[in-house]
C-alpha positions in Angstrom: 0.0 0.0 0.0 1.4 3.4 -1.0 0.7 6.3 1.3 2.0 9.9 1.0 5.1 9.1 3.1 4.9 5.3 3.6 5.2 2.1 1.6 3.4 -0.6 3.6 4.1 -4.3 3.0 1.7 -6.9 4.4 3.5 -10.2 5.1 6.7 -11.5 3.5 6.1 -15.0 2.0 8.7 -17.8 2.1 11.7 -15.7 1.2 15.0 -17.4 0.4 13.9 -20.6 2.1 11.3 -21.1 -0.7 13.4 -20.5 -3.8 14.2 -24.1 -4.4 10.5 -24.8 -4.8 9.7 -21.8 -6.9 8.5 -19.7 -4.0 10.1 -16.7 -2.3 9.6 -14.3 -5.3 8.3 -11.3 -3.3 11.4 -9.1 -3.7 11.7 -10.0 -7.4 8.0 -9.1 -8.0 8.3 -5.9 -6.0 11.2 -4.9 -8.3 9.0 -5.5 -11.4 6.5 -3.2 -9.8 9.2 -0.6 -9.2 9.6 -1.0 -5.5 12.9 -1.8 -3.8 13.1 -3.5 -0.4 14.8 -0.4 0.9 11.7 1.7 0.1 9.4 -0.2 2.4 8.8 1.8 5.6 6.4 -0.6 7.4 6.0 -4.3 7.3 2.7 -5.6 8.8 2.4 -9.2 9.8 -1.2 -10.6 9.8 0.0 -13.6 11.8 3.2 -15.5 12.4 2.9 -18.7 10.5 6.1 -19.5 8.6 4.8 -18.7 5.1 4.1 -15.1 6.3 7.4 -14.4 8.1 10.2 -16.5 6.4 10.8 -13.5 4.1 11.7 -11.2 6.9 15.4 -12.0 6.7 17.7 -12.6 3.8 21.2 -13.8 4.4 20.7 -13.2 8.2 19.8 -9.6 7.7 16.4 -7.8 7.5 15.1 -8.0 3.9 13.5 -4.6 4.4 16.3 -2.7 6.2 14.5 0.6 6.6 11.2 -0.7 7.8 9.3 -0.6 11.1 7.2 -3.6 11.9 3.7 -4.3 13.3 1.8 -7.4 14.3 -0.9 -8.4 16.7 0.0 -8.2 20.4 -1.9 -11.5 21.2 -0.1 -13.1 18.3 3.4 -12.1 19.4 2.7 -12.9 23.0 1.4 -16.4 22.2 4.3 -17.4 19.9 6.8 -16.3 22.5 5.1 -18.0 25.4 6.2 -21.1 27.2 3.2 -22.9 25.9 4.2 -22.3 22.3 7.9 -23.0 22.8 7.3 -26.4 24.5 4.1 -27.6 22.8 3.1 -29.1 19.5 4.0 -25.8 17.7 7.5 -25.6 19.1 9.2 -25.7 15.7 7.1 -22.8 14.5 7.9 -20.9 17.7 11.6 -21.4 17.0 11.1 -19.7 13.6 9.4 -16.8 15.4 12.2 -16.6 17.8 14.9 -16.4 15.1 13.1 -14.1 12.6 10.6 -12.0 14.5 11.9 -11.5 18.0 15.2 -9.8 16.8 13.0 -7.1 15.3 11.0 -6.4 18.5 12.6 -3.1 19.2 11.3 -1.8 15.9 7.9 -3.4 16.2 4.5 -2.1 17.3 2.1 -4.7 18.9 -1.4 -4.1 17.8 -4.7 -4.4 19.6 -8.2 -4.6 18.1 -9.1 -1.3 16.5 -5.6 0.1 16.4 -4.5 2.5 13.7 -1.6 1.0 11.8 -1.0 3.9 9.4 -3.3 6.6 8.0 -6.4 4.7 6.7 -5.4 1.3 7.9 -7.1 -0.3 10.9 -6.2 -3.6 12.6 -9.1 -5.9 13.6 -9.0 -9.1 15.7 -9.8 -12.2 13.7 -8.5 -15.2 15.8 -8.8 -18.9 15.1 -6.4 -19.5 12.3 -3.8 -18.5 14.9 -4.3 -17.1 18.4 -3.8 -13.5 17.4 -4.5 -13.5 13.7 -5.7 -10.1 12.4 -7.4 -8.6 9.4 -7.0 -5.0 8.2 -9.5 -2.5 6.9 -8.1 0.0 4.4 -10.0 3.2 3.6 -9.1 5.9 1.1 -11.1 8.6 -0.5 -14.4 7.1 0.7 -13.6 3.6 -0.5 -12.8 0.6 1.6 -11.0 -2.7 1.2 -10.6 -5.6 3.7 -7.4 -7.6 3.7 -8.7 -10.9 5.3 -5.3 -12.7 5.3 -5.9 -16.4 6.2 -9.5 -16.0 7.6 -10.7 -18.1 4.6 -8.1 -20.4 3.0 -10.2 -21.7 0.1 -12.1 -19.4 -2.3 -15.1 -21.7 -2.5 -15.3 -24.1 0.5 -14.2 -21.6 3.2 -16.7 -18.9 2.0 -19.8 -20.9 1.0 -19.3 -23.4 3.9 -17.8 -21.4 6.7 -18.6 -24.2 9.2 -16.3 -26.6 7.4 -13.1 -27.1 9.4 -9.8 -26.0 7.8 -6.8 -28.2 8.8 -4.5 -25.2 9.1 -6.6 -23.4 11.7 -5.2 -23.7 15.2 -8.5 -23.2 16.9 -11.1 -24.5 14.4 -14.2 -23.4 16.3 -12.9 -19.9 16.9 -11.9 -19.8 13.2 -15.5 -20.7 12.2 -16.9 -17.9 14.4 -14.4 -15.4 12.9 -15.2 -16.4 9.3 -18.9 -15.9 9.8 -18.3 -12.5 11.6 -15.8 -11.1 9.1 -17.5 -12.3 5.9 -21.0 -11.4 7.2 -19.8 -7.8 7.5 -18.1 -7.9 4.1 -21.3 -9.1 2.5 -23.6 -6.8 4.4 -21.5 -3.7 3.8 -20.4 -4.7 0.3 -16.7 -4.3 1.1 -14.2 -5.6 -1.5 -11.7 -7.9 0.0 -8.3 -9.6 -0.6 -8.0 -13.2 0.5 -4.8 -15.1 0.8 -4.3 -18.6 -0.7 -6.9 -17.8 -3.4 -6.5 -17.8 -7.2 -5.2 -14.7 -8.9 -6.1 -11.9 -8.5 -7.5 -12.9 -5.1 -9.6 -9.8 -4.8 -13.4 -9.9 -5.0 -16.6 -8.2 -4.0 -19.3 -10.0 -2.0 -23.1 -10.3 -2.1 -25.5 -12.3 0.0 -27.6 -15.2 -1.5 -29.2 -17.8 0.7 -26.9 -16.7 3.6 -23.8 -17.7 1.6 -21.1 -15.3 0.3 -21.0 -15.2 -3.5 -17.9 -13.8 -5.2 -17.4 -11.6 -8.2 -13.8 -10.9 -9.2 -12.9 -7.3 -9.5 
């Protein structure tokens, strides 16, 4: 997102760890769009699963050397807790420890309703992870919702929000969040961007038989 004095980057992909499998092309694709990593002033992390944070570092140094960072307070607190470090998600917690914790002194921890930058508001959307957040963007009277991993599949997760998604850490809470977030998107006709969805992954919503129907923009 380009603002008057900011270039805001949401999440970072697989980074160098994904190049062998054809992933980790964020910096390359930013360059094609005319944006260098050094130009990014703020990196916002919707949550701390590996595919969203592995691109934070390149060669042991920050990929975006001039950036500040922001992520959910509940998210950061959980992944750095004793429960996370010693439980079933211990390997993921180690990744957070190595990639996110070193940036803590440049990081803002967000609560529900927090302003991230002019026109960008953080909203709690837990379930996929304990502190997963979505972000409402507003400019010149228009709105856009960045829903991150609230819905992972562009058909099943939206038309059948009660269906359990294997990647969700708290499936019941994720179901509740899907219904709440996408009910609002449908009711208020807010265009949204969803992760893990086919290109261009942006759509408008309408309500039919209580299900969200999508129309690509």
